[in-house]
C-alpha positions in Angstrom: -50.7 -167.5 -20.2 -52.3 -169.6 -17.4 -54.2 -171.5 -20.0 -51.1 -172.3 -21.9 -49.2 -173.4 -18.8 -52.2 -175.6 -17.8 -52.3 -177.2 -21.2 -48.6 -177.8 -21.2 -48.7 -179.3 -17.7 -51.7 -181.6 -18.7 -49.8 -182.8 -21.8 -46.7 -183.5 -19.8 -48.7 -185.5 -17.2 -50.4 -187.4 -20.0 -47.1 -188.3 -21.7 -45.5 -189.2 -18.3 -48.4 -191.4 -17.4 -48.2 -193.2 -20.7 -44.5 -193.7 -20.3 -44.8 -195.5 -17.0 -43.9 -199.1 -16.5 -46.4 -201.3 -18.3 -44.1 -204.3 -18.0 -43.2 -206.2 -14.9 -40.0 -207.8 -13.7 -39.5 -210.9 -11.7 -36.7 -212.7 -9.8 -36.0 -215.9 -11.7 -34.2 -218.6 -9.8 -32.1 -220.7 -12.2 -30.4 -224.0 -11.4 -26.8 -224.4 -12.5 -26.2 -227.6 -14.4 -29.4 -227.2 -16.5 -29.7 -226.1 -20.1 -27.9 -226.8 -23.4 -24.6 -225.4 -22.3 -24.3 -227.6 -19.1 -26.1 -230.7 -20.3 -24.8 -230.9 -23.9 -21.7 -228.7 -24.6 -19.8 -229.2 -21.3 -20.5 -233.0 -21.3 -18.9 -233.2 -24.7 -15.9 -230.9 -24.2 -15.0 -232.0 -20.7 -16.3 -235.6 -20.6 -17.8 -234.7 -17.2 -21.3 -235.9 -16.2 -22.5 -232.4 -15.2 -25.8 -233.9 -14.0 -23.8 -235.2 -11.0 -21.9 -232.0 -10.3 -23.1 -229.7 -7.5 -25.9 -227.5 -8.6 -26.1 -224.1 -7.0 -29.2 -222.0 -7.8 -28.7 -218.4 -8.5 -31.1 -215.4 -9.0 -31.5 -213.2 -11.9 -33.8 -210.2 -12.5 -35.7 -210.6 -15.8 -38.6 -209.1 -17.6 -41.8 -211.1 -17.0 -43.0 -211.9 -20.5 -45.7 -214.4 -19.4 -48.9 -213.7 -21.2 -47.4 -211.4 -23.8 -48.2 -211.7 -27.5 -44.7 -212.6 -28.8 -43.7 -213.5 -32.4 -41.4 -216.3 -31.4 -42.1 -218.6 -34.3 -39.7 -218.7 -37.2 -42.6 -219.3 -39.6 -43.9 -215.8 -39.0 -40.9 -214.1 -40.5 -40.0 -213.0 -44.1 -36.5 -214.4 -44.3 -33.5 -215.1 -46.5 -31.8 -218.4 -46.8 -29.2 -219.2 -44.2 -27.2 -222.3 -43.5 -28.4 -224.6 -40.7 -27.7 -223.3 -37.3 -24.3 -224.3 -35.9 -23.0 -224.2 -32.3 -19.8 -222.3 -31.4 -19.7 -224.7 -28.4 -17.6 -223.4 -25.5 -15.4 -221.2 -27.7 -15.6 -217.4 -27.7 -15.9 -217.2 -31.5 -19.3 -215.7 -32.1 -17.6 -212.9 -34.1 -16.6 -215.6 -36.7 -19.7 -217.9 -36.5 -22.1 -215.0 -37.1 -20.1 -213.3 -39.9 -19.4 -216.6 -41.6 -23.0 -217.4 -41.5 -23.7 -214.0 -43.1 -21.1 -214.7 -45.8 -22.6 -218.1 -46.6 -25.9 -216.3 -47.2 -24.1 -213.8 -49.3 -22.8 -216.6 -51.5 -26.4 -217.8 -51.9 -27.6 -214.2 -52.7 -24.8 -213.6 -55.3 -24.1 -217.1 -56.7 -27.1 -219.2 -55.7 -24.7 -221.8 -54.1 -25.4 -223.4 -50.8 -22.0 -223.5 -49.0 -20.7 -224.2 -45.5 -17.5 -222.3 -44.8 -15.1 -223.3 -42.0 -15.2 -220.8 -39.1 -12.2 -222.4 -37.3 -9.9 -221.9 -40.3 -10.5 -218.2 -39.9 -10.1 -218.4 -36.1 -6.8 -220.3 -36.6 -5.2 -217.5 -38.6 -6.7 -214.8 -36.4 -4.8 -216.3 -33.5 -1.6 -216.3 -35.6 -2.2 -212.6 -36.4 -2.9 -211.8 -32.7 0.4 -213.5 -31.8 2.2 -211.6 -34.5 1.0 -208.2 -33.2 1.7 -209.3 -29.6 5.4 -209.7 -30.7 5.5 -206.5 -32.7 4.0 -204.5 -29.9 6.2 -206.2 -27.3 3.3 -207.6 -25.4 1.2 -204.5 -25.5 -1.6 -206.1 -27.5 -4.6 -208.2 -26.4 -4.4 -211.9 -26.9 -7.8 -213.4 -26.1 -10.7 -215.3 -27.8 -12.8 -212.4 -28.8 -12.7 -210.3 -32.1 -15.0 -208.3 -34.4 -16.9 -209.2 -37.5 -14.6 -207.3 -39.8 -11.7 -209.7 -38.7 -13.3 -212.3 -41.0 -12.8 -210.2 -44.2 -9.3 -209.2 -43.1 -8.3 -212.8 -42.5 -9.9 -213.9 -45.8 -7.9 -211.4 -47.7 -4.7 -212.7 -46.2 -5.4 -216.5 -46.0 -8.5 -217.3 -48.1 -11.2 -219.7 -46.9 -11.9 -223.4 -46.9 -15.0 -225.6 -46.8 -16.4 -226.6 -43.5 -16.0 -230.3 -44.1 -12.3 -229.8 -44.9 -11.5 -228.2 -41.6 -13.9 -228.5 -38.6 -11.5 -227.8 -35.8 -13.0 -230.8 -34.0 -10.7 -233.7 -33.2 -10.7 -236.7 -30.9 -14.4 -237.3 -31.4 -15.7 -234.1 -30.0 -18.9 -232.6 -31.3 -18.5 -229.1 -29.8 -15.7 -226.6 -29.8 -13.7 -225.6 -26.8 -10.5 -223.6 -26.9 -10.0 -223.2 -23.2 -6.9 -225.5 -22.8 -5.5 -224.2 -26.1 -5.8 -220.6 -25.0 -4.3 -221.4 -21.6 -1.2 -222.9 -23.3 -0.8 -220.1 -25.9 -1.3 -217.4 -23.3 1.2 -218.9 -20.9 3.7 -219.3 -23.7 3.3 -215.6 -24.9 3.7 -214.4 -21.3 6.9 -216.3 -21.1 8.0 -214.7 -24.3 7.4 -211.3 -22.8 9.1 -212.1 -19.5 12.2 -213.3 -21.3 12.2 -210.8 -24.1 12.3 -213.7 -26.6 10.8 -211.6 -29.5 11.7 -213.8 -32.4 8.5 -213.6 -34.5 9.2 -216.7 -36.6 9.8 -218.9 -33.6 6.8 -217.5 -31.7 4.4 -218.0 -34.6 5.7 -221.5 -35.3 5.1 -222.4 -31.6 1.6 -220.9 -31.6 0.7 -222.9 -34.7 2.1 -226.0 -33.1 -0.2 -225.6 -30.1 -3.2 -225.1 -32.3 -2.3 -228.0 -34.5 -2.4 -230.2 -31.5 -5.8 -228.9 -30.2 -7.8 -228.2 -33.4 -5.8 -229.8 -36.2 -3.7 -228.7 -39.1 -5.5 -226.5 -41.7 -5.6 -228.0 -45.2 -3.4 -226.5 -48.0 -5.4 -228.0 -51.0 -8.7 -229.8 -51.3 -11.2 -230.8 -54.0 -14.6 -229.3 -54.5 -17.0 -230.6 -57.2 -14.1 -232.4 -58.9 -11.7 -229.4 -59.0 -8.7 -228.8 -56.8 -8.5 -225.5 -54.9 -6.3 -223.9 -52.3 -7.7 -221.5 -49.7 -7.2 -218.4 -51.9 -8.6 -219.9 -55.1 -11.6 -221.3 -53.3 -12.4 -217.8 -52.0 -11.8 -216.1 -55.3 -13.0 -218.6 -57.9 -15.6 -220.7 -56.2 -17.1 -218.6 -53.4 -16.4 -215.4 -55.5 -16.5 -213.3 -52.4 -14.6 -210.1 -52.4 -13.7 -209.2 -48.8 -13.4 -205.5 -49.8 -17.2 -205.5 -50.6 -18.1 -205.6 -46.9 -18.3 -202.7 -44.5 -18.8 -202.0 -40.9 -21.6 -199.6 -39.9 -21.5 -198.2 -36.4 -23.6 -195.8 -34.4 -22.2 -194.3 -31.2 -22.2 -190.7 -30.2 -18.8 -190.6 -28.5 -17.1 -190.4 -31.9 -18.0 -187.9 -34.7 -20.7 -188.9 -37.0 -20.0 -189.2 -40.8 -16.4 -190.2 -40.2 -14.6 -193.5 -40.1 -13.7 -194.1 -36.5 -12.2 -196.7 -34.2 -14.7 -198.9 -32.4 -13.2 -198.6 -28.9 -13.9 -202.1 -27.4 -11.4 -204.8 -26.4 -12.4 -207.1 -29.2 -11.2 -204.6 -31.7 -7.7 -205.6 -30.6 -6.0 -204.3 -33.7 -7.6 -200.9 -33.3 -9.4 -200.8 -36.7 -10.6 -197.4 -37.7 -12.7 -198.6 -40.6 -16.1 -198.2 -38.9 -18.5 -195.9 -40.7 -20.1 -194.0 -37.8 -23.6 -192.7 -38.5 -26.5 -191.2 -36.5 -28.9 -193.7 -34.9 -31.9 -192.9 -37.1 -29.8 -193.6 -40.2 -28.5 -196.8 -38.6 -32.0 -198.0 -38.0 -33.1 -197.1 -41.6 -30.3 -199.2 -43.0 -31.4 -202.3 -40.9 -35.1 -201.9 -41.9 -34.4 -201.2 -45.6 -31.6 -203.7 -46.2 -33.4 -206.8 -44.9 -36.5 -205.9 -47.0 -34.3 -205.7 -50.1 -32.8 -209.2 -49.4 -29.6 -208.2 -47.6 -28.9 -209.9 -44.3 -26.2 -208.7 -41.9 -24.0 -209.7 -39.1 -25.0 -207.7 -36.0 -23.3 -207.2 -32.7 -24.1 -205.8 -29.3 -25.4 -206.7 -25.8 -27.4 -209.8 -25.0 -27.1 -209.5 -21.2 -30.4 -207.7 -20.6 -33.4 -208.1 -18.3 -35.6 -207.9 -21.4 -33.7 -210.7 -23.2 -35.4 -213.8 -22.0 -34.1 -217.2 -23.0 -37.3 -219.0 -22.3 -39.2 -217.1 -24.9 -36.1 -216.4 -27.0 -37.3 -212.8 -27.3 -35.4 -209.5 -26.8 -37.4 -206.5 -25.8 -36.7 -203.2 -23.9 -38.9 -203.1 -20.8 -40.6 -199.9 -19.8 -38.9 -200.3 -16.4 -35.6 -199.8 -18.3 -36.6 -197.0 -20.6 -40.0 -196.4 -22.4 -39.9 -196.8 -26.2 -40.4 -193.1 -26.9 -37.3 -192.2 -25.0 -34.9 -194.5 -26.8 -32.5 -192.2 -28.7 -28.8 -191.6 -29.3 -28.2 -190.2 -25.8 -29.9 -193.2 -24.1 -27.8 -195.5 -26.3 -24.5 -193.7 -25.6 -25.3 -193.4 -21.9 -25.5 -197.2 -21.6 -22.4 -197.8 -23.7 -20.4 -195.2 -21.6 -21.5 -196.7 -18.2 -20.9 -200.2 -19.6 -24.5 -201.4 -19.1 -24.3 -201.9 -22.9 -21.3 -204.1 -23.8 -20.1 -205.5 -27.0 -20.6 -209.1 -25.9 -22.1 -211.1 -28.8 -22.3 -211.4 -32.6 -25.3 -212.8 -34.4 -26.8 -213.0 -38.0 -30.0 -211.0 -38.8 -31.8 -213.1 -41.4 -35.5 -211.9 -41.4 -38.1 -209.5 -40.3 -41.8 -209.2 -39.3 -43.7 -206.0 -39.7 -46.1 -204.4 -37.2 -46.8 -207.6 -35.2 -48.2 -205.7 -32.2 -49.6 -202.9 -34.3 -47.0 -200.5 -33.0 -45.6 -199.8 -36.4 -42.3 -201.5 -35.5 -40.4 -204.5 -36.7 -39.3 -207.7 -35.1 -36.1 -209.3 -36.4 -35.2 -213.0 -36.8 -31.7 -213.6 -35.4 -29.7 -216.7 -36.1 -27.4 -217.5 -33.2 -24.4 -219.8 -32.5 -24.5 -219.6 -28.7 -26.0 -222.0 -26.2 -28.7 -219.6 -25.0 -30.7 -220.0 -28.2 -30.8 -223.8 -27.8 -32.7 -224.4 -24.5 -35.7 -225.6 -26.4 -36.7 -228.5 -28.6 -33.7 -229.4 -30.9 -36.1 -230.5 -33.6 -38.1 -227.3 -33.6 -37.5 -224.6 -36.2 -36.8 -222.1 -33.4 -33.8 -224.0 -32.2 -30.8 -221.7 -32.6 -32.8 -218.5 -33.2 -33.8 -215.3 -31.3 -36.4 -212.7 -31.9 -35.5 -209.1 -31.4 -38.0 -206.2 -31.2 -36.9 -203.1 -33.1 -36.3 -201.2 -29.9 -33.9 -203.9 -28.7 -31.8 -203.4 -31.8 -32.1 -199.6 -31.5 -30.8 -199.5 -28.0 -28.5 -202.5 -27.7 -27.1 -203.5 -31.0 -24.1 -201.3 -31.7 -23.0 -202.2 -35.3 -23.5 -204.3 -38.4 -21.4 -205.9 -41.1 -23.1 -205.6 -44.5 -22.5 -205.6 -48.2 -21.5 -202.1 -49.5 -24.3 -202.2 -52.1 -26.9 -202.1 -49.4 -25.5 -198.8 -48.1 -24.4 -197.0 -51.2 -26.2 -193.8 -50.2 -24.5 -193.8 -46.8 -21.1 -194.4 -48.2 -21.5 -191.5 -50.7 -21.9 -189.1 -47.7 -18.5 -190.2 -46.4 -16.9 -189.6 -49.9 -18.0 -186.0 -49.6 
């Protein structure tokens, strides 16, 4: 008995020793006014010379990735075609930019067509539907910039899609999006509607459209592609040949029952969709690993506000000082979601993978991004607009994916039962 206890204690000490922090953190002092967001986007959207504004340094605790062997070169990855990287500017529309990028890749996978689809057309009608629900719920519905990836398919079913060059949402010579002033006007108007009980849906939607028309332009009704005239619905059905019903949301969080369709309880799911297929974490990770190898990309969403997510290297890892790799499981994932250290703050497009780079048997994933954080490097480099996520980062911090149903047939069959 003593021998067994001794052996057990020895093994425990061995595992504990090997689970200790092998990574180091550091306090990084960053200067406000520096980087792609300040020096490029804000200069465009506000016409302010940010180089002359007051710069206040601030401190952030990050993982020290100096000297680490990191696969932060796009050329290392097996990848699928994706449209060139596009900036969402100062607008909170990552949900649409990431999912639309994914659908552009889907058109290539299914039709072998290179297309660029307007994100702002979908955003325009999403705001209309947000305003509609605000009226129907008598103000008890969120009206903000954020949304979820499955909003794109929902809006496409209702309103179709248009080519990017037919509706950019950029007017008055701007190169980057900003919806701040537009949101301020729409929000103020809706609050006045609520205060005065002016719940006339037709008038409210007409006013919301008028505000958007002023700030981002009027969406087209018809247009010509390759010599043929389309409207938004025929372009989606006959040219893109995308069926919105072919796309599903896969989620993994323990607070709701597995193997059921559930509501993803985050603010950006403002219409309280219960279409999310909730599955155990191991199954979730198997989907990611298997699907990208079979040529399926996916829109992916989760938390990018982590110490192990370093913009200088563009790499996302989970440091041992957070949690050792061996201890990342469903409970660790749910614990962080429950205490809000994991938040649903960004959507991206997973387009490629790299196997066993550090001989740990795990993947790295190539992530196409529309935010400014992925652009603080050489704009002419292939890495501009991309991140590189270790498998552990996806496992702990990415909450859900949007993917074609054919990539998850076996998973969906379990729900049918």
